[in-house]
N, C-alpha and C positions, 0 to 999 in steps of 0.2 A: 232851213226848211227840212221837214221830215214828211214821210208819206207812209200810209198803210193801205194795203190792198185786201179787200174782202170779196169773196166769190159768192155767187148765187147758185148753190148746188141744186136747188129745186128746179132750175132751168138747164141743168147739165145735159149735154148731148152724149149719149152712150152708143157704143156699137152693139152688134148682136151678141157679143160675148160678155157684155156688161162693163167693158172698159170705158172710162170717161174719155171722151174725145175733145170736148170743148165745154168750158164753163164761163158764163158771163161774169165779169168782174168790175168792180168799181174802185178807183183809186181816190183816197182821201188825202188832202194836203193840209199841213199845218205850217204856215209861212214862218212863224216866229215861235221859238221856244224860250220861255222866260227862265230866269234864274230860279224862281220859285218852283217851276215844274222840274227843272233839273235837280233841285234840292229834294223834291218829293221822291224822285226816282232813287236817289242815294239813300234817303230815309227808309224806303221800303226794303231795299237791299240790306241795310244795316240792321233793321229790326228783325228781319228774317234770320240773319245770322246770330244775333245776340240772344234771341228768344227761342231759337230752334223752332220757328214757325213751321207748321206742317205744310206740305205741298199744296193742299187744297186751299188753305187760307192765303198762302203766298200768291197762288195763281189768281185767286179772287181779287186780292189787293192790286195786283198788276193789271188785270183787265179793267177794273174800275178806274185805275190811274190812266190807262190808255184812252178810255172813253172821255174822261175829263181833259186829258191832254189835247184831244182833237175837238174840244168844245162841243161835245155831244152831237157831232155830225153823224154818229152811229151809236147803237146801244150795246150794252153788255151781251144781250141775246144775239144781236147782229154778228158779234165776234164769234160766239159759240156756233152759230149757223154758217158763218162765212169762212171759217178756217178749219181744215181737216184736223182731227185729233192728233195725228202723227206730226203735224206741222205747228201746233199751237205753241210749244216751248220755243221753237226757233223764231216764230212770228213775234212773240213778245220780246225775246232777246234782241231781235233785229231793231225793233222800235226803241227799246231802251238804249241800245248802242247808238242809234241815230241821235238820240237826245244828248248822250255823253260826247260822242265824237264831234257833233256840230259845235258844242261848247269849246272843245279842245282846238278845233280848227280856227275858231274866232280868236282864241287866245294866241295861237301861233301867228295868225295874220297880224294881230295887233302888235305883237313883239317884233315881227319883221318890219312893220311900218315905223315903229319907234326907232329901231336900229338904223333904218334907212335915212332917218332925219338927222342923225348924228354926223 
């Protein structure tokens, strides 16, 4: 299972000095990540390294991948509006790590289960 959190900054509560106090947010859940989706995450990373893809194109590919990964529960624009600019790289990295780590956890559990059967 993986999750993504998007915030609604149009509804943000700010103090008198303009500091954000509270922002409504919505958590999106993806119960199952398929091998195809994990493969696509690896493919985007490999293509970016091999072709020296510029940051703009790499970010665009990653954001469309995330929209697809979550079965269009939100849009490309929802991400752009729901994640602060200074958080966007970490946000996409977190989601791709969830995809990869989830796969590794399953492999580790499967290996432990097989060893326990011996």
